[in-house]
N, C-alpha and C positions, 0 to 999 in steps of 0.2 A: 608884770605879772608872770609867773612862771608857768609852763605850760601844761596839760594835764599829763601827760605820760610820766614828767618829771617829778608829779604832786605824788601819782600811784607808788614810785619807785621809791621815795623818800616816808612813803606812807606804808608800804610792804616792809621794808627795816625797819621802822620802832613801833609797828604795833604789839609783837613779841613782849617786848619789855612794856608796853602801853595798858595790856590784857592782865597783866602783874599787879596791876595798881586797884586799890580794895574797891568796891563796888562797879567795877567796869562792866559792859555786856556788850560793847563792839566797839569797832572801828570801822571808818569809811571815807570816802572821798566825795564831798557833796557843796551843798550852796552854805556856806555860814548865814548867820541868823542873828542878828542885834534887838533885843528887847522884843524877842517872838517872831520878828519880821523878818521875813528872807532879803537877802543881798545879792549881787551878781557875780559876787567873788566866792573862788572856788577853795576851800580850804578841806584840812586832814581832821575827821570828827570824830568825837570821842563820846562814844555813847555809856552812860555812868545810868543805873537805877533810880539812884534820887540826886538830886545835887546840895551839898553841904556846904555853909557858909564857912565854918571854921575844918581847914583841911593842911594837913602836915606837909612841909616843903616834900617830904619824901614820896609822898601823895597825890602833890600837884601835877594837874598835868600842865605841860611847858605852855607858854604863850605862844610859842613857834617852834618848827622844827626845821633846822637845816634853813632858816630863812621864810619858811611858807607858815602862814598862819594856823592856828587849831581854833575849834570850838569845842565845848561841851553842853552836850545834847542831852537832856532827860528821859529817856528810852527804855522802858523793859520790854523783850520782844518774846512772844507766846505762840503754841500754835493755835490755830484758829477753828478749833474743831467745838462741836457743841455735842454734851454728852445729858443724856437726862436717866431717872431710873424708870427700869422698866413700867413700873405703875403709873409714872407721872407722866408716861409721852405723848405727845397730842401734837395738833396740827400745829404747822408751824412754816409762815411767810412761802416760797411755792413748795407747795406738796404735792403739785400736779403728778400725777402718771402719765407720762408721755408717751403715747402708741409709736412715735418714731423718736427715736435715742439722736438729742442732738448735747451740745455743749451747755453748763451753766445749768444744771440743774440738779436737784437731791439725789442723794444716792449714798450708799452706808453699807456694813457687813450685815448679815443677816446675825450674826451670834453677839450674843448678849456675853458682857465682862464686868464681873463682879455684881450682878443686877443690872448694868445700865446697859443701853442700846447706843449708837454713835452715828452721826450725821456730819458730811462734809457735801465739798461739789466733784461733781463730773464736768472735768476742763473743758476736755473735747474727744475727738473720735481719733485713734493713732490707727499706724498699722504695724503690725508685728513684722519686724524686717526678717523673723526667721520663717514663719509660715506664711507671710502675707495675709494674713487675718484681720479683719478689724478689730480693736481695743480699745476698752475703756483708760482714760486717764484722768487719775487724780494723786493725794499724797499719799506717803509710807502711812502717815499717821490717823489716815481717813480709812482706808481700806485693812489695813494691818491691826493699825490702833495699839498693840502691845506686842512686848517679844513672844505671847503666845500665838502666833500666825500660822498657818500652813496655808503653801499653794492646794488650792481647791476651794477655800473658805469662799462660802456665795456672798453675791452682792446684791440688794436689793434696790430696787427703785421706784417710788421714793423712798427715803430709808427707813430705817423703822421708827426715829422720832417723828417724821413728818407721815405717821399711819402705814409705812409700806408694810406688807403682810409675807412673812417667809413662803418661799415656794409660788404663791399667789402670784408675787412681785418680782420674783426673781428674775434677773437680768444675765448675770453673768460669774463666773467663777474668777478668783485672784490668779493669777497667772505669776507676776514678777514684781517684786519690790527693792526698793533701794534706801537705807538711811546712809550718807556718805558726808565728806566733808564738801560736797557740793549740791546732794539731791537728796530731796524728800519727796520720792515719787513710787507709786506702785499704777501696775496695770491691770484689769480684767478682763477675761473673755465678754464675748456679747452674744448672745443667743435669743430667740423667741420673739425679738421684734428688728424690724428694718429700721436704719437710719440714715443721719443725713451730716454730710462733713459741715457743719457751720454750727455756730454759737447763737441762744436765744437770745432774740435783741439787737444782736450786733450782725450778724449775715454769716457767709460761706468764710473759711477762714482759707487766707493766702498765701501763706507758708511762713516761715522767720525771718526775723531781722534782731538785729544786737541793739543793746538800750543806747539811750543818745541823751545825756544830758538836760533837762527841763522840757523834754518831747512830751508830747499830748499822748495820753495813753488810758484805755478802757477795760474794764472787765466784767463779767458778769457773774454772781455767786446767786448761792441759793438762799441767804440772808438777805444781803441790802442791793439785790437785782442788780442793774445797771448803774455801774458808777462811772465817774469821770478823775481821772487823775493827772499827775505830771512825776517823769523819773526824776527826783531827787536827790539821789546818792550810785553810785557806782563802787566795785570791788570792797564790797562791804564784808566784815567779818564780824560775825554774830556768834553769841551762844543763846544754847536753844535747851529748856530744859521740860524733855519730855516726859518726863513723871516717874512713875516705880518700874521698874524693870528697864527703861533704857537709860533714862539720868540725861545731864547735859550734854550735847552734840555743838560743836563749834563747825559751822558752815561758813567758809569763805568764797570773796569773789559774788558776793549778793549782789541786787539791786533795791534800793530803797525807791517807794511813791509815796510821795504824799496827796491828798485829797486836794482836787479843786472844786473848794470850798461855797464858790459860787455857784456850785452844782448842786452837790451833795457834801454833807459834812465831815460825812467818813470814807474812806476808800473802800474797807472791808471791814467784817465785824464775822466774831463766831459763827461757823458755819459755812463760811466761806472758802475754808483751804479747799484745794485743790482746782480751784478756777485758773484761767488761763487768760493770762492780760496780752492785749493786744496794743498796736501802734494803731495810726489814723488810716495807715492803709490794709489793717486787719490782719497784718502778720504776727505771730506768735511772738513775744520777747521773752516771757518767763511763766512760771509755776507760783501760785502764792500757796506760800505754807505759815506762814507768820506773821504779827503784827502787833499792836498792844491797842491799848482802849481808847484813844484818840484818832485811828483810825488809820493811823500809818501803817505804813506795810510791807515786808519784806518779799522777794520774789525769788528763786532758784532759774539762772540764766537758761535758756529753752534749749539751748547747744549741747548742755554738761545731761538735760531731763535726756533728751532724745539717744546720746549717746549712753550713759548709762545703762539705760531702761532695752537699749536695742531698738528702737521703733522709729517710726518717720511720721510725721503728721498727716493725717488724712484731708486731702483739697477735694473739690468738685472733679475734676480730672482721675481721680483715685479712688473716687466713691463705687463699693462695689455691691450695693442695694441700694435701691431708689424707693424712693415713696411713691405710693399706688396713685398719690394726684399728680405726681410730676412725668409717673409713665401715662396716664390718661392725659394729660396736656399734648404729650409726645406722639401717641397714638391720634389725636385732633391732628395736629400741626402735618402730621403725616401724610392724613386723608385730604386736606386741604392742596398739600403742592399737588398728589396725585389730580385732584379735580381740576386744577388750572392747567395740571399740564394737557391733561383731556383736553382741554374747552382750545389749548394753544395749536394742539394736532389737527382737530379737527376743523379750524379755520382755515391752517394753512391748506389742508387739503380741497377745501371748498376753494382758495385761489387758483390753484394750481389747475383745478377743474374746469375752472371758470378762462383761466388763460389760455388752455389747451384746445376748447372749444372755440376761441377767438382767431386762434391761429390758424385751425381748421378751417373757419369759414373765408378766413383771407385768403390763403392760397389754394383753395376748392372753389373760389368766382367763378361761374362761368362766362365764358370771353362770348361778346357780342359779333353774332355775323353779318359780314360786311366784305367787301371787297379784297382779298389778300395784296399786300404790298409785296415785291419781290424786290429784292436787294440784287441788281445786275453784278454785284462784285464779287458776291457769295455765290451766285452760279451765273457765271460768263457762258457757260455753253447750251443754256435754254433756251429752248426754241430754235434752234440750229441743229437741222438733222445731218446725219453723216460730218460732222466738223472735221476739216481740212487735219490730214494728220502729217507733220512738218517729215516724218521719215521716210511717206511719198518720192518728197524730190531730195532726189541725194546727189547732193552737187559733188561727187566723185566719178558721176555718170559720164564720160566723154564721148561715146558714139552718139551721133545726131539721130538717130533712128530709137534711140533710147529715150532720150531724151524727148524725143517727140511722143513718144507711146505715154512717159510718166507724164507729161504735162497734159494729155490729153485725159488719161484717167483724172487726171486732178480736177481738169474742168469738166471732167462728165460726174463730178461726186457732186460740182456747184450746181448742176442743172435745177436741183430740186427749189433752191431758191436766186437764181439769176433768172429773169423774163428771157422771150427770145429775142426780144428786140434789141436785147443787150451784149447775146451771145455774137463773137464774132464768127465771119466765113473764114473758115479754115482751108476750104479748098482754093481760094484766091489768094489768101494771106502771104505772110513773108516765109511764111515757115516752109511753106511749096518750092519757095526761090531757093533754097539753099543748097538744093542739088546742081542749079546751075551755077552758083554762085564757086561751088566743088570744082565745075568742068574749066570754068574760066580762068580757076587760080591754079588749076593742073595745066591749063595752055601755057598760063604764062611761064609757070617756074621750066617749061622747055625751053622756051625763047630766049630764056636765060641763060639757061645751058649752052645751047648752039652758038649763042654770041662769045661764050667764054670759051668756047671750044676751039 
């Protein structure tokens, strides 16, 4: 099997000639059908207004193009807008006037055109890249309708077909519009009401994504409400007849969506034009603009829409105005957080006070009276009056009288703690005989001198 990129390349090379064939409404790349049932094979598909049994060789679609199989599918595609005579306008499907503006709801121009009023779907809230203001996204053929449109045309929500009243239900003014080879789109300003960056029945818009074959998708439109489908084709080129004043336009690189018939018989119908299509992650893949009576649908890739209208999708983080309900909830949450914080602070303060009291009681507890314990190592001189001063006994003293006087002084200082019975009798002691010894020594020295002489 050839890879998808190669199939797309061969389709693009062949489509110019294929579109010249009689009754051709488009060419795309998608799943091949056999006896009305989808297969898993990817083919170059040729869309025709009506299949014919007898076709000349020159008008016949080849069975293969450079080895890639083809498929012929009966499909006539047209814009999915609702118009009603002004006098016949009545309430249809979702005709709600939304206090908070969201995607997936009724919208249309206030002006009547040839006695008719028109309605489509507001796809989602977007942001103007120039002003950063919130804007309303829909189709060119919903907001402008024909070639008679002007910037500043008033928009009504709900649309006048759904009972909207000019001025009373005015929601904004036409700002920009484009009908090109890729996009059928327009944006309006938003005034007088708050908005939310979400789609009714779908939820918050999460960003953008590219289309993937067979991926599940959803949309919410004014007519068929919430529906489910699958990406059935890509790189589609389709011819759309926009009627008097605009004529047939060829849009390329479009995306085809088939309905999930286990959930809904159609993916879209008249009045759903302008809806945005999202994938399973609520990421927008395209802007719904056309389809057929079976509910098969075509959408503009969202990347082209954003680029050509110079806008960005509005997501929750980019919302400029909040619903009063959301603001109320936020205030309640803030109040609860403040009360919880206050409780935590009070508990902490109580614990700290208790700890301080316990510490104070521990260290200020009175000491019981009793016999003091004295550490002799800490106070070695305690209890000894006038302790001995080692400096009083000077080993440098050589004179006997001086030595004796020093010793007597020292002994005298000890009288405070040496009993009388222990004191020596210095008058009879050896110290007194030191003079006799000295005399005897002198005599001995003299005798030695005499003998030597």
